[in-house]
C-alpha angles and dihedrals in degrees: 000000000000113000093207103041107019095089093238123147114307092245091058112084136155110265089224091057090049091051090045096231139103119260108281142158094217108112092198091056090049092050092048091051091048092050090050092052091048089066091065101028111060123178093227093051100045113003094179094053091046091053089052091049092047093050091048090050093051092045091051091051089049092052091046090052092051090048090054092049093052095043091106098026138031118001117276121249119264113281097201138066095030111144121226121213125202109267144140118287116236122230126233112246093230096043093109093050093047092048092048092050092047093048094049091048091052094045095048100040110033090113095212093308104090097159094054092045091050092050090051091049092049090056093056124102093251091066092057087081111085092209091056092046093049093048091048090053090050091053091046090052092052090048095048091050091058128083094239093068113099122231093243093052092046091050090051094051093046092049095045096048093034092230094168089071096033101057093129090056090050091051089056090056096046120336097197095048091044092058092043094050094048091044091056090046091052091046091056091050091049092049091052092047094049094044098049102019098055116031091184090071099055097094092044092048091051090053094049094047093058112123093233136014116269123243090229136349128201089205089081088073090064109088094199093052093047094050091045091050093052090046090051093050091052091048093049092052093052104033108019109033092148090059091054092047097047107028109029125073107232091221091054091048092049093048096051094043093049096047097039092048092051095047113109108152117063139176088256089058091054092049092050089048092053093048092048089049090053090050091052089046091054090048091051091050092049093051091044091053095047095037122103100215128106119288116262117220114245089004094153095055093042092049093048097050092039095052092045091051091048093048096046094046093047095049092044091052092049092048099045097037107022114195096239096167093051092046091050090050092049090048092053091046090051093050093048102040112012107039092076088059096039097049104028120013101042089067092057118102094239091059093042099047107014094092095055097078095050089045093053092049093046092048095057097077089059090066100043117111093246129043118225105206097202089062089070089076088061098037096053099057092034095053090042090059090045092050092050092048091046092054090044091053092044091053088077091072103015127069121228095262090055089052089052089050090052090054093048092049087048089059092050092047090049089055090053091049091050091052088050093057104267095126098107095105100037136266097277092061091052093050093049091046092052093048091054091046094051093044090055094042090062093051105038129106119041096002090055092049093049093047092049093050096243121141112261090220089074092057096075093050092048092049092051090050091050093048093050093051099038095083089056092070098063090038092055089049093046094052094040091242090132118065110248090233090061101034096087093042095050093044090053092050090051092048091048093051090049091051090053091050097046138053123220108231106161094177092062102051111135112232091241089066090067088073091075098066090038090055089046092054096038093103091058134256093278092059091048091050091048089051092053092046090054093055116114091234124031090215088072087070086073099038101047094056087046089054090052092049091051089051092053094051093045090055088048091052091050091049092054091045089058088051091051090242093138093169089073096044 
């Protein structure tokens, strides 16, 4: 009867229909048809269908053999319309030997191209036997689970047999080896991902992949390396456990984790300590120069070693015994009371510009001909509030180390002002005044206009007006056309207006701007000093160079405005 059209039970089908070929006595044609059907009928996907296909294949080979025997004798039995019942496929007696020979030949002669060699082997006649193919896969699984198997060979086997989607089938062959082989495969993928996907982990990976733990490593002094190493270990535990299990020596992992976790003092800490000590040393020198007390013998050496000792001891104490409770309390206080100012109000115009008017008014007494000592009690708290608000407003665009630099430059500028005769109201007033002045100098020009709501188109006209009239100030002083009592006051007002109209961007000075100070110093330092000594007020020795500096930066801002580089305007 016909297995497809006879109306028999659904599990009875013609073996030729199952193989997808016409009845034939050619064994090669039968094997090719069987290999083609194996691509769509896998034993792990549908075991019953595979058993039917296998029985049809063996029955077809049996019929082809009988047809060959009767080629010169009695007629061969009918090749068609033979039903196939579901049964158990028989194994060839030499399947293990054939699979072993094929596997050894592939392993020893793949010539660096294991996937291509495996594909060629799978297309051979030996792989048409299911028993040979299954035994070959078993041998490949045992090999891939061992340490001697290379990553390239393991990748080829996993890709060819599609083990990533057939883990259940592998577990039926050998559960332990299946897990070991896939763990090593995943470890190789993780290693490749970490090595080429995150360059920051390369040094830490190299340290973890060492065969044995080191006796000592200088890398522990690098704070970035130590933090990266601890981050990598945490990431490996959560995302790449197979890499840890197969590639990393547990003793090496334990050594690095123990020493990196206990490390507190780094090279960076020592560098920061030295820089902080230098800053304290500069502050001590400034106050010693502008102080009025008696001179202390060997003050410079004592101040240097004292500030360094203070900085190193403070940073070491904070690193080795960090004040976690105090830091937690400060964090909570910041979140409850300061975040509203840090994240909302400091961007408002009143917080950005509100301190400028009080600063201008409080700065005027410094440039009057006569100092009124009682005013210092008003200037100190007033300028202190202005300095704090100026730094708070500048923190929107300046990082904390730039703010520290502003304060240090403020100390140096205060020393210059004190040497120029601005000591009538005390040293504290000068330091606070210079901090406010520098904070505004870094944020003037176009940012000030945008924050105040003025049209930027007016800025160019105001700058041109200022530049045209700026040379008049030193000319009026030189020819005594400006009363000495008003010279300092008028020069300060002109410098202040220029600071508001310009923005100090030292990194973007065109080379041509360097001609200005060179022309100024062309006559030699002695002539410059004689010029300053001849001024009617020694305080002009500070203001006139400031006027020149403002002119240079204003020209720089106008140059960048013409180049459409508005960030430097």
